[in-house]
N, C-alpha and C positions, 0 to 999 in steps of 0.2 A: 210761577218761578219761570226765569228767561231764562231760553235755551241760547246756546252759542249759535251764531249762522252757519259757522265755517262746520263742516263738518267730518273734517280730516283732523280734528285737535282731540287726540286721545291723549288720556289723564293716565292710563296704563301702563303705557308702554314710552322710554325714553325718548330723546328726540335725537335725530340723527346727528353724525358726529361734522357736519355742514350745518351751519347755521345761514339761511337766507337772508340777505339782506331789502332785498327785493323781493315781495310774493309774487307767485303767479310767473318766473323765470325759470326756464326747465333746461335741458340740454342745448334747447336749438340756440336761446342765447348765448349760453358757453361756446356753442361752436361759430356763431355769427362771429364773437368776439373773438377768437382764434382767428378767423378768416382776415378782420378786418386789421389783427397783427400783423399776420402774414403778409398784409397788401402794404403797410406800413414799412414793414422790415424791407420787403422787396424796395421800395420806392428808394428806401434811404441807400441801398447800395446800387442806385444807377447814376452816372455821370450828371446826368440832370440835377438831382439832388445835391450835389458835389457845386457844381456849377452854380447853383442858386442860391448855397449858406455860401462859397465866395462872393457872389457878387451884395446877398445881403450885410456882409459885414466890410466889405468893401464903401456901400453907401453908406454905413451907420458911420464908420470911421471916418470918413467924408464929409457927411452929416457935420459931426461932433468937431471937426478941424477949420471947416470954412465956413460954417453959419455963425449969424452974430453971437456974441456970448449970453444974450437973454433968449434964447431959442435952443441952445446945446441941452442936452439932459446926460451927459456924460464925457467925464473929463479927461483929457489925452495927459494929463498931468496926473491923473490918479489911474492913468494904465487901461483907460476905458472898463470901471469894473463892469457895470452896468451890461457890456454887450460880454464879460467876460461869466457873471452870472446868467444871463439868458445861454449861452452856449452849454454852460454846466447844466444848466436846468432841460436844456435838449438833451445832452448825453446822457442824464439820468434816467431821462424816459426809454432813452433807444436802446441803453442793452436791456433791460427787461424785455422789453416789446421782441429785441431779437432771439433771447432766449427763449421767449414763449414760441415763437414761431419757429426756432430748432428745434424742440420738445415738439410741436406738432409733426415736425418733417421725420423724427425719428419714429413716431409711433407710426406714420404712412409708411416706412422704410421696415419697420419692423411686422406689419403687415406682409407686406410685398414680400419680404424675405418667408415669412409662412406660407403664404401661396406658392411660391415659387418651389418651397421644397414639396409640398404636398403636389404641386402638377409635377414634380422632378419623380415622387414617388411613382404617380399613375403611369406615367410614361416607363418606369422600370418594369413594372406589373405587366403593361402593355407588352412591352417588348420582350419580356419574357415567357407570356404567355403567345407570342407567335412564333417566339424561337422552338417552343416545344409542341406547336401545331408546326412547323415545318419539318421538325425531326421527326413527328406523326405520319407527316406523309410520305418522306424518302423512305420510313420503315415498309410503310404501304404501297410505294413504290417497286419496292423490289421484289415484291410477292406477283405484280403484276405484269402483264408480257409488257415486251418494249415493242416499239414500232415494227423493228426489223426483225423482230421474231415472226411477229404477224404476217409480215411479207415475206419472209423465207415460207412460213408453213402455207400460206397461201399460193406460193409458186410451186411447193411439193405436189400439193392438193390438186390445181392446174395440170402441173404433169404428169399426175396420175388419173387425170382425167381425161387429159388427152391422150395418153395411152389405152385405157377402155377402148376410148373412141378409135380408135387405130384399127383397120384391120388384121386381126392375128394379135389381137391385143387383149390382156386377161378380159374373163368376163368375170361380173359381179358373182355368178354364181360358184366360180372355179376356186375365188380369194377365200 
């Protein structure tokens, strides 16, 4: 009995919702197709594309107006029907490509918004933590001696020591 060489064929489970037209094409091909559609949509939005399309139309119209009748392929009498069809074909491909590029941009924006929200939450948590730490330090500082207090205490101790050292001052035994 001959076995199927493909190990991924399973008869006990249904096929996925998406049917692959070309086998072996995975996530990378969809991503490269998406990048290609974005590049095309970006290119179609440039002044160079508009100038090139205008020049193409002008050359088409000029050729079909000035060229000998035997080599003309689009008639001005018919309103340049072939040119209209070519431009319609270009527009019919441009619209879905632009929509695909917009969908990819929306996905990127959604991910960016989620990352921004998470970053804002972390910043808020860090700020709250630091605020609690500052409050704890302030409370701890209330219990600590200040610089002025220590200076005053040292001065009074020095004065007391100076009085002891003076002749006729207090002796440590009398105190």
